[in-house]
Structure formats: structure tokens, C-alpha cells
C-alpha positions as CSV (number, residue, x, y, z in Angstrom):
1,M,-4.2,9.0,-16.6
2,T,-3.8,8.3,-12.9
3,H,-5.8,5.5,-11.3
4,T,-6.8,6.3,-7.7
5,I,-7.5,3.9,-4.9
6,R,-9.2,5.4,-1.9
7,I,-8.6,2.9,0.9
8,A,-11.5,4.2,3.0
9,D,-14.0,3.9,0.2
10,D,-12.7,1.1,-2.0
11,F,-11.4,-1.2,0.8
12,S,-12.3,-0.3,4.4
13,P,-12.3,2.8,6.7
14,T,-10.8,0.5,9.3
15,P,-8.0,-1.5,7.7
16,A,-6.0,-3.6,10.2
17,G,-3.6,-6.5,10.5
18,R,-0.8,-7.8,8.4
19,F,-2.0,-11.1,7.0
20,V,-5.3,-12.4,5.7
21,T,-5.5,-14.6,8.8
22,D,-5.6,-11.4,10.9
23,G,-9.0,-10.3,9.4
24,P,-10.8,-9.3,6.2
25,F,-9.1,-5.9,5.9
26,S,-5.5,-6.8,6.2
27,G,-2.5,-5.3,4.4
28,E,-1.8,-8.6,2.6
29,R,-5.3,-8.6,1.1
30,F,-5.3,-5.0,0.2
31,R,-1.9,-5.4,-1.5
32,D,-2.8,-8.6,-3.4
33,E,-6.4,-7.8,-4.4
34,F,-6.3,-4.0,-4.9
35,L,-2.8,-2.5,-5.1
36,V,-0.9,-5.1,-7.2
37,P,-3.6,-5.3,-9.9
38,A,-3.8,-1.5,-10.1
39,L,-0.1,-1.1,-10.4
40,K,0.1,-3.8,-13.1
41,A,-2.8,-2.2,-15.1
42,H,-2.0,1.5,-14.9
43,D,1.0,3.7,-15.6
44,E,0.4,5.7,-12.4
45,V,-1.5,4.8,-9.3
46,E,-2.4,7.2,-6.5
47,V,-3.2,5.6,-3.1
48,D,-5.4,7.9,-1.1
49,L,-5.0,7.2,2.7
50,S,-7.6,9.9,3.6
51,G,-10.7,9.1,5.5
52,V,-9.3,6.0,7.3
53,F,-9.6,5.9,11.1
54,G,-5.9,5.1,11.4
55,F,-3.2,2.7,10.2
56,G,-1.2,0.2,12.1
57,S,2.4,-0.3,11.1
58,S,1.7,-3.9,10.3
59,F,-0.9,-3.0,7.7
60,L,1.3,-0.3,6.1
61,E,4.5,-2.4,6.1
62,E,2.8,-5.5,4.6
63,T,1.0,-3.5,2.0
64,F,3.8,-1.3,0.8
65,G,7.0,-3.0,2.0
66,G,5.5,-6.3,0.9
67,L,5.5,-5.0,-2.7
68,V,9.3,-5.1,-2.6
69,R,9.8,-8.0,-0.2
70,K,7.6,-10.3,-2.2
71,C,9.5,-9.3,-5.4
72,L,6.4,-7.9,-7.0
73,F,7.9,-4.5,-7.8
74,K,11.3,-2.8,-7.7
75,K,11.7,0.2,-5.5
76,T,12.7,2.4,-8.4
77,D,9.5,1.4,-10.3
78,L,7.3,2.2,-7.3
79,L,8.9,5.7,-7.1
80,K,8.0,6.3,-10.7
81,K,4.5,5.0,-10.8
82,M,2.9,5.2,-7.3
83,R,1.8,8.3,-5.5
84,I,0.7,8.5,-1.9
85,K,-2.0,11.0,-0.8
86,S,-2.6,11.6,2.9
87,S,-3.7,14.5,5.1
88,L,-1.1,13.3,7.6
89,K,2.5,13.5,6.2
90,T,3.5,10.9,8.8
91,Y,1.6,8.1,7.0
92,E,3.1,9.1,3.6
93,N,6.6,9.1,5.1
94,K,6.0,5.7,6.7
95,V,4.9,4.2,3.4
96,W,8.1,5.3,1.6
97,Q,10.2,4.3,4.6
98,Y,8.8,0.8,4.5
99,I,9.4,0.6,0.7
100,K,13.0,1.9,1.2
101,E,13.8,-0.6,4.0
102,A,12.2,-3.7,2.4
103,K,14.6,-6.4,1.4
104,P,13.6,-8.6,-1.6
105,E,13.1,-12.3,-0.6
106,C,13.6,-13.8,-4.0
């Protein structure tokens, strides 16, 4: 069964920033408190980007590229277990681009 995280409803309709020090709705916080636990607990996770007023590149890169960069998940594992849902294909493409370009720092 797929677990869905709706960023606008479960986190914030106005996510912004890279680090926790940038504000309460940063990519780092979303990744560490919402996305990583969901990916560890479920076989398949859908991240729904709909309903958000917009995404900065720093939020998306830290959230999704950070999964690989921080050595939390391998790219191949994310391709198997994570789905991105968005009414704007641009955001979905950016997420996968950040994952693809991330270099593990471990």
C-alpha cells in the first residue's frame, strides 16, 4: 500500500528555505521529519506537491537531493520506492534531476 505525503496539507502550503535555520518549513526539516521516516516505514511513498504556492530550488534540492547527499538512500532505491505527484511536470522533473545529480558525502 502506498503512503502519501501531501506537502501542502501535512507540512505547509508555503515551504521555503534549505536549512532549519532558514525557517520552520525548510527542506531539511521536511526531509528529516516527514520524508525519511515515511521512506523507512513504507514500501512505496508518494510525495504530492500539489496545492503548494511554489517551491524554491533550495527547498527541493535539500529535500530530495539531500536524501542521496546525506547517504540516507541510494538513487536506485528512491527510483523504486518514491513517486512524485505534481500538477506541474517542472517540479517533478526538478526533483528527479536533484536526486540524479546528488553526490553522496559519506
